[in-house]
GUZASE-860623 format. One record per residue: residue number from 1; z, x, y of N, C-alpha, C in turn. Coordinates in steps of 0.001 Angstrom, whole numbers, plus 524288, in hexadecimal, padded with zeros to 5 digits. Each point is the difference from the previous one (the first is absolute). Layout:
! GUZASE-860623
- nr,n_w,n_u,n_v,ca_w,ca_u,ca_v,c_w,c_u,c_v
- NUM,Z,X,Y,Z,X,Y,Z,X,Y
...
This chain:
! GUZASE-860623
- nr,n_w,n_u,n_v,ca_w,ca_u,ca_v,c_w,c_u,c_v
- 1,A6599,E6555,8C375,802E4,80165,7FE97,801C5,7FBAD,7FF51
- 2,80191,7FEDB,7F831,80147,7FC2A,7FC88,8042C,7FE35,80325
- 3,7FFE0,7F9EF,7FD77,8039B,7FF52,801B1,806FE,801FA,7FE71
- 4,80238,7FFF7,8050B,806EB,8025E,7FC0B,800FC,7FABA,7FED9
- 5,7FE47,7FBC4,7FF54,8065E,7FC7A,7FEF3,80073,80055,7FA3E
- 6,804E2,7FE81,7FF6C,802B3,80036,7FB3A,804F2,7FB22,80004
- 7,7FE73,8001B,7F968,80312,7F941,7FEC5,80580,80441,7FFDF
- 8,80497,7FD5F,8025F,805B8,8029E,7FEF1,8023B,7FEC7,7FB8B
- 9,804C0,800C5,80039,804E9,7FAC2,7FA7E,80332,7FFF7,80448
- 10,8019D,7F9FF,7FF88,80445,7FEF9,8049F,8054F,805DD,7FFC6
- 11,7FDC2,8045E,7FB98,806ED,8015B,7FFFE,7FBF5,80635,804B6
- 12,7FAE4,80234,7FF92,7FD9C,80334,80234,800FF,7FD56,8049B
- 13,7FE26,7FB6E,804D0,80217,7FDEF,80534,803A1,80074,8013A
- 14,80632,7FF04,7FCD6,80401,7FF45,801DC,802E2,8072E,80036
- 15,7FD57,8024D,7FD5B,7FFC7,8051D,80371,7FCB8,8016C,803E1
- 16,7FADF,7FEB1,80150,7FEE3,801AD,80418,80485,7FBAE,8037D
- 17,7FFF8,7FC28,80005,80291,7FC6B,8045C,80515,804B5,80063
- 18,80455,8014B,7FC06,804DD,80406,801B1,7FD1A,80334,80068
- 19,7FC9C,80414,7FFF1,7FECC,8061E,8030A,7FE04,7FEBC,80441
- 20,7FBCF,7FD0E,801AB,8009B,7FE86,80565,8045B,7FD8F,80219
- 21,80415,7FEDB,7FF22,804CF,7FF1D,802B3,80421,804CD,7FFF9
- 22,7FEA3,80200,7FC05,80206,805F6,802EE,7FF15,80466,8039E
- 23,7F9F3,7FE82,7FE4A,7FD4A,80520,8008D,7FEE1,7FEEC,8070E
- 24,8033A,7F9E6,80176,7FE4E,7FF85,80739,80599,8034F,80063
- 25,804C8,7FDD7,7FC23,80328,80214,80209,802C8,80460,8017C
- 26,7FD46,805C3,7FA1B,7FF08,8038E,8005D,7FBF6,802DA,804D2
- 27,7FBC5,7FE91,800D9,7FE73,800CE,8058A,802B6,7FF17,8065B
- 28,8034F,7FDA2,8007C,803DD,7FE75,80244,802F4,80316,80081
- 29,802AD,801F3,7FA98,806A1,80341,7FFD4,7FE4B,80600,8013E
- 30,7FB7C,7FE69,7FCC9,7FDAE,80892,7FD74,7FD9F,801B8,80053
- 31,7F991,7FB92,7FFF0,7FBD3,7FF84,7FEC8,7FFFA,8004B,7FA67
- 32,7F925,80144,7FE1B,7FE6E,7FFA9,7FADD,80005,7FBCB,7FBA0
- 33,7FF22,7FC3F,80573,800AD,7F9A7,7FB42,7F9E3,80293,7FD71
- 34,7FAD0,800D7,80338,7F9A9,7FF56,7FAE0,80268,803B1,7F9D5
- 35,80696,802C5,7FFE2,8004E,8024E,7FBD9,8018C,7FC9F,7F977
- 36,800F2,7FAF5,804A9,801E4,7FC0B,7FBC5,7FCD0,7FBDF,7FE70
- 37,7FC27,7FFD3,80554,7FBC8,7FA48,7FCCB,7FD43,80268,800F2
- 38,7FA23,803D6,7FF52,7FBF9,80393,7FEED,802D1,8000A,7FA07
- 39,80219,803A6,7FD4A,7FE87,7FED6,7F9E8,801C0,7FC0C,7FDC5
- 40,8048F,7FB7E,801B6,7FFF0,7FA28,7FD57,7F957,7FD9D,800B2
- 41,7FDC1,800FC,8034D,7FA8C,7FE23,7FFC2,7FCAE,800D5,7FC70
- 42,80218,805D0,80014,7FBDB,802EE,7FA9A,80025,7FCB9,7FB36
- 43,80796,80211,7FF2D,80263,7FCD3,7FCD9,7FD31,7F9F3,7FE11
- 44,7FF27,7FD1E,8032B,7FD88,7F7D2,7FEF6,7FAEF,800B3,7FDFC
- 45,7FECB,8078D,80240,7F6FE,7FF1E,7FB51,7FDF4,8003B,805FB
- 46,7FFF3,8014D,8062F,7FCE3,80289,802A3,7FEA3,80404,7FFF1
- 47,7F9F3,7FD32,80185,7FDBF,808F6,7FEB7,803BB,80123,80562
- 48,7FEEB,80617,8001B,801F8,801AB,8047A,80094,7FF1A,805D1
- 49,7FAE1,801B9,8005D,7FDEE,7FC40,80746,801BF,7FA83,80111
- 50,7FEE6,7FD90,7FAE0,802C2,7F91C,80112,805DD,80099,801D9
- 51,80200,80378,7FD53,805BD,7FF53,7FF5D,802CE,803B6,804EC
- 52,7FAD5,803FF,802E4,80334,802B8,804F5,7FDBC,7FC5B,8030A
- 53,7FE7F,7FCDA,80071,7FB2B,7FDCF,804AD,80619,7FAA6,7FF45
- 54,80012,7FD41,7FBAF,803FD,7FC1E,7FF18,805DE,8025A,8038E
- 55,800F1,80216,7FD50,8067F,8049E,8008E,7FDD4,8002F,8065A
- 56,7FE8A,801CA,80427,7FCF5,7FEFF,80354,80145,7FC1E,80402
- 57,7FD2F,7FCBE,7FEC0,7FF95,7F95E,8015A,804F2,7FCAA,8001D
- 58,80256,7FF63,7FB93,806F5,7FF84,7FFCA,802AC,80266,8024A
- 59,800B3,80649,7FF48,805CA,80289,80355,7FF05,7FF9B,8080B
- 60,7F9F0,7FD2C,80166,7FF27,800AD,80532,803C6,7FB0F,80298
- 61,80016,7FDAE,7FD79,80459,7FB68,802CC,806A0,80186,8034B
- 62,8013F,80113,7FB2B,803F8,8034A,7FEF4,8001D,803F8,801CE
- 63,7FDA0,801D9,80384,80095,80694,802AF,7FE22,7FC9F,806D4
- 64,7FD81,7FAAB,8010C,80162,7FEBC,80317,804BF,7FE33,8026C
- 65,802B8,7FC8F,7FB17,804DC,7FE14,801AD,804D3,80410,800EB
- 66,7FFDF,8068F,7FD3C,80282,8026E,801B8,7FEEF,80218,8050C
- 67,7FAD9,80223,801CC,7FFE0,80100,804BC,80267,7FB42,8039C
- 68,7FE62,7FAAC,7FDD4,8036E,7FC02,80551,805E4,80146,80084
- 69,80202,80278,7FC0F,80487,7FFE5,802BC,802F8,8056F,800A7
- 70,7FA64,80341,7FF73,802C8,80537,802FF,7FD6E,7FFE9,8043E
- 71,7FCB1,7FB52,801F2,7FE2A,803C5,80462,803CB,7FEF3,8040B
- 72,7FB5A,8044A,80345,80592,8021D,804E7,7FC22,80176,8044C
- 73,7FF22,802FF,80569,7FCDC,801B2,802A4,7FCB1,80596,7FCD1
- 74,7FC85,7FEF8,800C3,7FE9C,806A8,80291,7FADF,7FF9E,802AB
- 75,7FF18,80783,80193,7FD47,80001,8035D,7F838,7FC61,7FFD1
- 76,7FEC5,7FC16,80247,7FBC9,7FDBC,7FDEC,7FA74,80443,80046
- 77,800E4,803D5,80141,7FB4E,8029D,7FFBB,8003F,803A9,7FC2A
- 78,8036C,80184,7FC9C,803A3,8035F,7FCDD,7FC45,7FBB6,7F9B0
- 79,80415,7FC96,800A7,7FFD9,7F84C,7FD01,7F6F4,801B4,7FF11
- 80,7FECB,7FDC6,802F9,7F94D,7FFD1,801AD,7FFAB,8055C,7FC64
- 81,7FEBA,80410,80143,7FDD5,80371,7FC36,80202,8015B,7FB8A
- 82,80446,7FF81,8004D,800F7,8002A,7F797,7FF26,7FAC1,7FE97
- 83,7FDC8,7FAFE,8003F,7FE81,7FAFB,7FF27,7FA20,803FA,7FF82
- 84,7FC54,8025B,8065A,7FB42,7FFDD,7FC4B,7FF6B,803FC,7FC76
- 85,802A2,803B8,7FF61,80100,80426,7FCF0,800E9,7FD31,7FBBA
- 86,80325,7F99C,7FD62,80317,7FECE,7FBC5,7F9FE,7FEAA,8009D
- 87,7FDCB,7FDB1,7FF4B,7FB5B,7FBA3,7FF7C,7FB48,80310,7FEE1
- 88,7FDCB,80517,80142,7FE37,802B4,80015,7FF8E,80222,7FB96
- 89,80380,80271,7FE78,80200,80305,7FBBB,801B0,7F9F5,7FBD0
- 90,800E5,7FB7F,80091,7FF70,7FC71,7FBED,7FA83,7FDDE,7FF40
- 91,7FE7C,7FF51,80172,7FAF3,7FE32,7FF40,7FAEF,8065F,7FD06
- 92,80239,8037C,8016D,7FB9D,80501,7FEE2,80366,7FFF4,7F8EE
- 93,80508,7FE09,7FE22,80278,80357,7FBA0,7FD0B,7FA03,7FD7E
- 94,8010B,7FB0D,8016C,7FCB6,7FC46,7FB6C,7FC2A,7FF29,7FF2E
- 95,7FB84,803BC,80449,7FB77,7FE71,7FF1B,7FF84,80507,7FC29
- 96,80283,80428,7FEC7,8006D,80708,7FD67,7FFF6,7FBF4,7FA53
- 97,8045A,7FC3A,801DB,80304,7FC6E,7F89B,7FAA2,7FC33,7FD76
- 98,7FE5F,7FC52,803E9,7FA94,7FD95,7FDCA,7FBBF,803FC,7FF1F
- 99,80020,80543,80008,7FBDD,80185,7FE43,80219,80593,7FBFC
- 100,8028B,7FF48,7FDE8,80411,801E8,7FB66,7FF81,7FC52,7FC25
- 101,7FC46,80167,7FD02,801AF,7FBD8,7F85C,80355,7FFC7,8002F
- 102,8012B,7FCFB,7FC94,804F6,7FC54,7FDC6,80321,803BE,7FD43
- 103,7FBCF,80408,7FC60,800DE,80487,7FAF4,80244,8028F,80387
- 104,7FD4C,803B7,803CD,802AD,803BB,801A0,804E4,7FE0F,801DF
- 105,80073,7FD9E,8041B,8052D,7FF0E,80054,80351,7FE3E,7FDA6
- 106,7FEAF,7FCCF,7FB8E,804C3,7FFD2,7FCD8,80327,8080C,7FCD3
- 107,7FA5C,802C5,80091,80361,80663,7FE5F,80289,80166,804B4
- 108,7FED1,7FDF9,806DD,802BB,801BC,80380,804A5,7FFD9,7FF4A
- 109,80008,7F949,80087,805F3,7FDD0,7FFA0,80510,803F3,7FEDF
- 110,80059,7FE0C,7F8CF,804C7,806AB,7FFD8,7FF78,802AA,80362
- 111,7FE6E,8037D,8018C,7FFBF,80551,804A0,8020E,7FD4E,80708
- 112,7FDB3,7FB0C,80047,801A4,7FFDF,804C7,804D5,7FC98,8010E
- 113,802FE,7FC8D,7FAE8,8050A,7FFCD,7FE4E,800C0,8049C,7FFAD
- 114,801AC,80594,7FDEE,803D6,80248,7FFD0,80128,80211,80561
- 115,7F9B0,80212,8016D,801B7,803BB,80649,80300,7FA58,80588
- 116,7FE7A,7FA2A,7FEAE,80457,7FDF0,80462,8058F,8009F,7FBC0
- 117,800D6,7FEB8,7F9DF,80343,7FF7C,8000D,805F6,805ED,801A5
- 118,7FCC8,805B9,7FF5C,802A6,802C8,801E2,80091,8024E,80501
- 119,7FD1E,7FC97,80362,7FFFB,7FECB,80723,80680,7FC02,7FF19
- 120,7FEF3,7FCB2,7FC73,803AD,7FD29,80224,80678,8006B,7FF66
- 121,7FFC0,803D1,7F96D,803D0,80368,80006,801D2,804AA,803A9
- 122,7FCFE,803B0,801C3,8026A,800CC,8048C,7FF42,7FE56,803B1
- 123,7FFD1,7FBFC,800D8,7FE60,7FEA9,805C3,8067E,800DC,8042F
- 124,802CC,7FE7D,7FE78,806C4,80175,8020A,7FF06,80665,800B6
- 125,80047,8039B,7FF03,800D8,80496,80208,7FB57,7FF86,80187
- 126,7FA10,7FF64,7FFFF,7FCF7,80078,803CA,7FFBC,7FE12,804D6
- 127,801E8,7FB3F,800FD,801C8,7FCFF,80629,804B0,802B7,80108
- 128,80322,8030A,7FF06,804AF,803BF,8013F,7FC30,803AF,8030E
- 129,7FD99,803C4,7FC67,7FBAC,8054C,800FB,7FEF5,7FEF0,804D0
- 130,7FC98,7F999,80188,7FC52,7FE6E,8043C,80396,7FD82,804C0
- 131,80208,7FFCB,7FF89,80629,7FCBE,80461,800FB,80591,80036
- 132,800B6,80269,7FEC6,8013A,80651,80211,7FB5D,8037F,804B6
- 133,7FD58,7FD2D,7FD35,7FA33,802B7,80332,7FE09,7FB25,8043D
- 134,803A4,7FCCE,802B8,7FB53,7FB36,8023E,80108,8047D,80495
- 135,7FA63,7FD69,802B1,7FD02,801B5,803DB,80309,7FFC0,80573
- 136,7FF33,800DD,802DA,8042F,7FCE0,806C6,7FB67,7FEBF,8018F
- 137,7F8FC,7FEEC,800D1,7FE49,7FCE5,801A2,7FAFC,7FE15,7FA85
- 138,7FD78,7FD6C,80322,7FC19,7FD26,7FB12,7FC03,802B2,7FF79
- 139,7FF4E,80127,7FCFE,7FAF2,802D0,7FCFB,7FADB,7FEF0,7FE2F
- 140,7FD91,7FD52,80232,7FBFA,7FA05,800DD,7FB50,80213,7FB5D
- 141,7FDC0,804DE,80078,7FBA6,80155,7FBEB,803FD,8001D,7FA5B
- 142,803BF,800BE,7FFA8,8026C,802F0,7FA33,8016E,7FAA4,7FF5F
- 143,80328,7FD0E,80318,800EB,7F8A0,7FE47,7FADB,7FDFB,7FE58
- 144,7FD3D,7FFDF,8038E,7FAE0,7FBB1,7FEB1,7FB25,800BF,7FB14
- 145,8009C,806B6,7FF60,7FE59,80095,7FC24,8035A,801F3,7FA45
- 146,80459,8006B,800FC,8008F,7FF53,7F966,80128,7FA9D,7FEC4
- 147,800C9,7FBCD,803C3,801AB,7F9DD,7FF66,7FAD8,7FF15,7FF6A
- 148,7FB8A,8033C,7FFCE,7FAE2,7FE19,7FF37,800A7,7FF82,7F80C
- 149,801DD,80582,7FEF4,7FE8F,802B8,7FB48,802B1,7FCC3,7FD46
- 150,804DF,7FECC,80389,80487,7FB7B,7FB68,7FE3C,7FC35,7FE8F
- 151,7FCC0,7FD54,8058C,7FE10,7FB86,7FE3D,7FA73,7FECC,7FD02
- 152,7FC8F,804E5,7FF8D,7FDC6,7FF6E,7FB5B,801B5,80160,7FABB
- 153,804DD,80264,8005F,80181,7FF29,7F9C3,80387,7FB0A,7FEFE
- 154,801F1,7FCF6,80328,8009C,7FB99,80052,7FC73,7FACF,7FD40
- 155,7FA17,80376,80459,7FC2D,7F87C,7FE4D,80000,80242,7FA6A
- 156,7FFE4,804E3,7FD33,7FE8C,80117,7FCAB,803EE,7FD89,7FA3B
- 157,80350,80313,8007D,80430,7FC34,7FD65,80539,7FF82,80210
- 158,8004C,80481,802AE,805D1,7FCCE,80462,8063E,80188,7FDE0
- 159,801B8,800E7,7F8D4,80500,7FEF8,7FF70,8011E,80513,80318
- 160,8058A,7FFCA,801AC,8028E,804BD,801D9,8000C,801FE,8066C
- 161,7FA3C,7FBB6,802AB,7FEED,8038B,803DD,803BD,7FDDE,803C6
- 162,802CB,7FDB1,800E5,8051E,8012C,803B9,8041F,80605,8017A
- 163,80024,80012,7F95E,80139,804FE,801CE,7FC31,8037E,804D7
- 164,7FC61,804A0,7FFA1,7FD8F,80164,80325,7FF54,7FD97,80484
- 165,7FF06,7FBA2,8014E,7FF54,7FDA6,805AB,807A3,7FF49,803A2
- 166,804BF,80076,7FB21,803CA,7FF94,802E6,8005A,806B7,8020E
- 167,7FEB2,80246,7FD78,7FFB0,80751,80047,7FCDA,800A2,80495
- 168,7FBF1,7FF86,800C3,7FC19,7FE30,80312,800DE,7FFDC,80616
- 169,80492,7F9DC,7FF90,80269,7FF65,806A3,803FF,8033C,800C6
- 170,80174,80224,7FC58,8058E,804B0,800C0,7FE8D,80413,8024B
- 171,7FAC2,802DA,7FEE3,7FEA7,803FC,80191,7FD7B,7FFEA,8045E
- 172,7F909,7FBBD,80107,7FEDD,7FED3,8042C,7FE9A,7FD42,8038C
- 173,8074B,7FD7A,7FFB7,7FFB3,7FB4E,80278,80473,7FFCA,801B9
- 174,80140,803EF,7FF53,808C3,7FF5C,80149,8036C,7FC68,801AB
- 175,800B0,7FC34,7FA0E,80046,7FC6B,7FEAD,804E9,801DE,7FD96
- 176,804E8,7FC89,7FE74,802F6,800B2,7FCBF,7FE20,7FC48,7FAC7
- 177,80585,7FFEE,7FC0E,7FC60,7FF08,7FB06,7FF96,7F924,7FFBB
- 178,8043F,7FFDF,802BF,80077,7F8B6,801FB,7F8C3,7FDAE,800FB
- 179,7FF12,8020D,8039E,7FC5B,7FE3D,8037D,7FAF3,800E2,7FED1
- 180,7FE9F,805C4,7FC04,7FC7B,8007A,7FBCD,7FFAE,7FC4E,7FCBC
- 181,802E8,7FEA9,7FB40,80180,7FC83,7FD99,7FE3D,7FB8A,80035
- 182,801FC,7FD83,80735,7FE14,7F98A,80040,7F8AC,800B2,8020E
- 183,7FEB1,805DA,8021A,7FC7E,7FE81,8011D,7F837,800D7,7FDF4
- 184,80624,800FF,7F908,7F9F3,80067,7FCA4,7FECC,7FB6D,7FD87
- 185,8038E,7FD26,7FFE2,7FF6B,7F994,8001B,7FAEB,7FE26,802E4
- 186,7FF1E,8003B,80586,7FC14,7FFF5,80276,7FB92,803DD,7FE35
- 187,80116,803F0,7FFB3,7F966,8032D,7FCE8,7FEF4,7FF6F,7FB26
- 188,803A1,7FE6C,7FD15,7FDDA,7FC85,7F8F0,7FCBF,7FC0B,8017E
- 189,80419,7FC3D,802F4,7FA66,7FAA6,8026B,7FBC2,80127,80263
- 190,7FE7D,80407,80244,7FC8F,8022C,80143,7FB5C,8001B,7FCC9
- 191,8016B,803E6,7FBDB,7FE5E,80182,7FB60,7FF22,7FC95,7FB96
- 192,80247,7FCD3,8005E,800C8,7FD2D,7FAF5,7FC1F,7FAD4,7FF71
- 193,801B5,7FF14,806DE,7FE36,7FB96,801C4,7F8BA,7FFDD,7FDE5
- 194,7FCE0,8021C,80411,7FB8E,80027,80085,7FC8C,8040C,7F88F
- 195,8042A,80304,7FE07,7FE5A,7FF5E,7FA82,7FEF3,7FB9E,7FB0A
- 196,80244,7FDAF,802C0,80426,7F960,7FB53,7F9A9,7FFC8,802ED
- 197,7FF3A,7FEE1,8037F,7FAA5,7FA86,803AB,7FBFB,8049A,7FB13
- 198,7FD84,80475,7FFC5,7FC98,80125,7FDAF,7FEDE,80018,7FC44
- 199,806B0,80145,7FCE5,7FF26,7FD9B,7F6EB,7FFE9,7FAC5,8022B
- 200,8011E,7FBC1,801F0,7FF82,7F9BB,8016D,7FA4A,7FE2D,7FF81
- 201,7FED5,80335,80466,7F8A1,800F8,7FFAB,7FBDF,800E8,7FC6E
- 202,803F2,80341,7FCD2,7FD05,80135,7F843,80138,7FBFF,7FC97
- 203,80424,7FFCB,8021F,8012C,7FA4A,7FBB4,8039B,8032A,7FC0F
- 204,80252,8044A,80099,80380,8012A,7FE0C,80583,7FD50,7FF09
- 205,80196,7FFE1,802AF,80546,7FE8C,80106,800BB,7FADE,7FE08
- 206,80416,7FF7C,7F8A0,80036,7FB81,7FFC7,804D3,7FBC9,800CA
- 207,7FE4B,7FDCB,80376,800E9,7FDBE,803E7,804E0,7F9F2,7FCEA
- 208,7FE11,7FFCB,7FC01,80451,7FBD2,7FB7C,805A5,802D2,80071
- 209,8019F,80414,7FFAF,801BF,80564,7FD68,8036E,800D4,804EB
- 210,7FCD4,7FFD7,80459,7FEEC,803C7,80579,8053A,7FD40,8034C
- 211,7FE49,7FCF7,7FFE4,8027A,7FB2C,804CC,80691,7FD40,7FDD8
- 212,800FD,7FD46,7FB49,80465,80195,7FFA9,804BB,805D5,7FE96
- 213,7FA81,80181,800EC,803D9,805A7,7FCAC,80218,800BF,80754
- 214,7FDC0,7FFD8,80310,7FE0F,80117,807C7,804BE,7FD0B,80131
- 215,8004C,7FB3A,7FE46,805C4,7FC53,80118,80554,801BF,7FF1B
- 216,80054,801AA,7FBF5,805C1,803E7,7FC53,7FDF3,8051A,80331
- 217,7FB3A,8041C,80360,80221,802EC,800BC,80446,7FEDE,80665
- 218,7FB53,7FAAD,80177,80289,80112,805AC,8057B,7FD60,80062
- 219,80347,7FDFB,7FAB0,80550,7FF73,8004D,8029A,80326,8000F
- 220,7FD45,804D8,7FB8E,803B4,8054A,7FF85,7FFAA,80370,8043B
- 221,7FCBB,8015F,8022B,7FE87,802D6,80540,80558,7FE91,805A2
- 222,7FDF0,7F9C5,800A5,802D0,7FE4A,803B0,80814,80076,7FCDD
- 223,7FFFD,7FDF6,7FA04,806FA,80239,7FEF7,800DB,80600,8011D
- 224,7FBA6,802E9,7FDD3,7FF02,8075D,80227,8028D,80012,8048E
- 225,7FB46,7FF26,8031F,80074,80412,80618,80733,7FCEA,80211
- 226,800D9,7F9DE,7FDF2,80512,7FF58,80281,80506,8020D,7FF8D
- 227,80002,8038C,7F929,80479,80215,7FB3A,7FE06,805E8,801C4
- 228,7FCB6,80062,802CF,7FEF3,805ED,7FF6B,805AB,8021F,804FC
- 229,7FEBC,7FB7E,80384,80516,800E1,806C5,805B2,7FEC2,7FCF9
- 230,8009B,80007,7FA17,80729,7FF43,7FFBF,80033,8043C,7FB1F
- 231,7FD47,802D4,7FE45,8020C,8034C,7FAB6,7FAD2,801B7,7FEBE
- 232,8026E,804A2,7FE81,7FEB5,8060C,7FF36,7F9B3,7FD4C,7FBF7
- 233,7F9C5,80439,80126,7FD08,800A0,7FE4E,8004F,80257,7FAA1
- 234,802BF,80358,7FDDC,7FF45,80573,7FCEC,8005B,7FD4A,7FB05
- 235,80232,7FB1F,7FFB0,7FFEA,7FCD3,7FA1D,7FAEB,7FE93,7FF38
- 236,7FD00,7FE5D,803C5,7FC80,7FC45,800DB,7FA9D,8033B,7FE49
- 237,7FF96,804B7,802C3,7FF8F,804FE,7FE80,7FD78,80126,7FD48
- 238,806C5,8018B,7FBA6,7FE82,80349,7FA37,80032,7FB28,7FD97
- 239,7FE75,7F999,7FF72,7FEA0,7FF6C,7FCC8,7FAD8,7FCE4,7FF98
- 240,7FC72,800AF,803AD,7FD28,80194,80158,7F98A,804A9,7FF69
- 241,80271,80415,7FFD9,80085,80480,7FE07,80083,7FFD1,7F7C7
- 242,802C7,7FD58,7FF1D,801A1,80178,7FB2E,7F9F5,7FD2E,7FDDA
- 243,80050,7FBDD,80120,7FA91,7FC12,7FEF6,7FB19,802CE,800AB
- 244,80138,8025A,80408,7F9CA,80410,802D3,7FE4B,803B4,7FAEC
- 245,8041D,80425,7FE74,7FFD1,8025E,7FB22,80102,7FE77,7FBB2
- 246,8014C,7F988,7FE87,7FE02,8006A,7FB56,7FBDC,7FD6F,7FF26
- 247,7FB83,7FAFA,8045B,7FB2D,8004D,80028,7FB2A,80342,7FF83
- 248,80362,805B4,80288,7FB95,803A9,800C9,80030,8016E,7FA91
- 249,8035B,802B9,7FDD6,80084,8008F,7FAC0,7FBB2,7FC84,7FB45
- 250,80061,7F9F9,7FFC9,7FFBE,7FCF6,7FDA2,7F87B,7FF49,800D6
- 251,7FF92,7FF78,8025B,7F9A2,8005B,801A4,7FF12,806AE,80089
- 252,80003,80463,7FED9,7FF5F,803B6,7FE7D,7FF1C,8008C,7FA4E
- 253,80316,7FD3D,7FD71,80257,7FF32,7F999,7FB49,7FD32,7FEC7
- 254,7FF7F,7FAE8,8036A,7FBE4,7FA12,80075,7F9FA,803A2,7FFE0
């Protein structure tokens, strides 16, 4: 694969730092940080696959910071099962991404963003519907198989994957929304951690951009996880939703 590094202007670099900071906070508050970071990397001049890999690497530490703030005890058996499903699916998705030619992935990106934007837009009603059908016991096969499929998507692209994870946990693991939202951080780390490692080994992560963006994402993720305990997430969700639709439209026009 061609070298993904592009020289970026100071303005673009500052925009990338701002996108990572706000994206880290958005992930902690309402999810959807990738909607902010991925398109900004495209605007900065990276090709689609490099932008996807760099976005995943940049947002990973912010997710760890949020998971630390949200940490709570879970059934070790369930965590092990979900982590194995997340890691396996994340590896599968990342390998599929590397097997996809950049030109083909570029054509897929607007449709992936559109699907994620629709899912994110209707996340509230979907989660409420799922909460009304919460299982009285853990349904292990649907839980682990569903998490694997979500993780495949997460390793391949990942925008908006927090919504189906929360819905899955509500339906198959008899958790409430707060427990499900917290557990998604652990699973997201399992998905993205190994995917980023594979991307790094293939040399498609632009570390000159990713490392400073990761620092910004950690700050945003840590602040956002604390802020969510004191404020409603609806305003943040609406802001991310607006940006998600704006960038989706831009990608189709582009």
